[in-house]
C-alpha positions as CSV (number, residue, x, y, z in Angstrom):
1,X,-72.6,81.6,23.0
2,X,-74.4,84.2,20.8
3,X,-72.1,86.0,18.2
4,X,-74.0,89.0,17.7
5,X,-76.2,90.6,20.5
6,X,-77.7,94.0,20.9
7,X,-76.7,95.3,24.4
8,X,-78.6,98.5,24.5
9,X,-81.1,100.6,22.7
10,X,-80.7,104.3,22.9
11,X,-83.0,107.0,21.9
12,X,-82.6,110.8,21.4
13,X,-85.1,113.4,21.6
14,X,-84.3,114.6,18.0
15,X,-86.5,114.9,14.7
16,X,-86.8,111.9,12.3
17,X,-83.9,111.0,10.6
18,X,-85.5,110.6,7.4
19,X,-85.2,114.2,6.1
20,X,-84.8,115.5,2.6
21,X,-81.5,116.9,3.2
22,X,-79.1,114.9,5.5
23,X,-75.8,116.8,6.8
24,X,-74.7,114.3,9.5
25,X,-71.7,113.4,11.4
26,X,-71.3,109.7,11.8
27,X,-69.2,108.7,15.2
28,X,-69.0,104.9,16.1
29,X,-67.0,104.0,19.3
30,X,-65.6,100.4,19.4
31,X,-64.0,98.6,22.2
32,X,-62.1,95.1,21.5
33,X,-60.5,92.7,23.7
34,X,-58.9,89.1,23.4
35,X,-60.9,86.0,24.9
36,X,-59.6,82.5,25.5
37,X,-57.8,81.2,22.3
38,X,-58.3,83.0,19.3
39,X,-61.5,84.5,20.2
40,X,-62.1,88.4,20.3
41,X,-65.0,90.5,21.6
42,X,-66.1,93.7,20.4
43,X,-68.7,96.4,21.6
44,X,-69.6,98.6,19.1
45,X,-71.9,101.9,20.1
46,X,-73.2,104.4,17.7
47,X,-72.8,107.7,19.4
48,X,-74.0,109.9,16.6
49,X,-76.4,109.7,15.7
50,X,-77.6,108.1,18.8
51,X,-78.2,104.5,18.1
52,X,-77.8,101.0,19.5
53,X,-74.8,99.2,21.1
54,X,-74.1,95.7,20.1
55,X,-71.5,93.0,21.1
56,X,-69.7,90.9,18.5
57,X,-67.9,87.8,19.0
58,X,-65.3,86.5,16.4
59,X,-63.2,83.4,16.0
60,X,-60.6,81.9,13.9
61,X,-60.5,78.4,12.3
62,X,-58.5,75.5,13.4
63,X,-56.1,76.4,10.6
64,X,-55.0,79.3,12.9
65,X,-55.4,77.8,16.1
66,X,-58.9,78.5,16.8
67,X,-62.1,76.8,18.0
68,X,-64.1,77.8,14.8
69,X,-67.2,78.8,17.2
70,X,-68.0,82.1,15.7
71,X,-67.2,83.9,12.4
72,X,-63.7,85.0,11.4
73,X,-63.0,88.6,11.8
74,X,-62.7,88.8,8.0
75,X,-66.3,87.8,7.4
76,X,-67.3,90.6,9.4
77,X,-65.2,93.0,7.6
78,X,-66.6,91.6,4.3
79,X,-70.3,92.1,5.5
80,X,-69.6,95.9,6.5
81,X,-68.2,96.5,3.0
82,X,-71.3,94.9,1.3
83,X,-73.6,96.9,3.7
């Protein structure tokens, strides 16, 4: 099972995002669902500016009754802060 997978690449008919002055609105949509055990699946869509759609799977370790088949949610949270 892939833990991060690009589902869709979207493009817009807009000028390059590399401009001297950047005045933007960032809008991200997330849908999450519980799977079997302690697994969760999230679909992340970058709506503004138009971007890609990703699927992210997370799982808890055995100490929380998970199967440890994917990174725990806190790992994704930590990575997001770092970026």
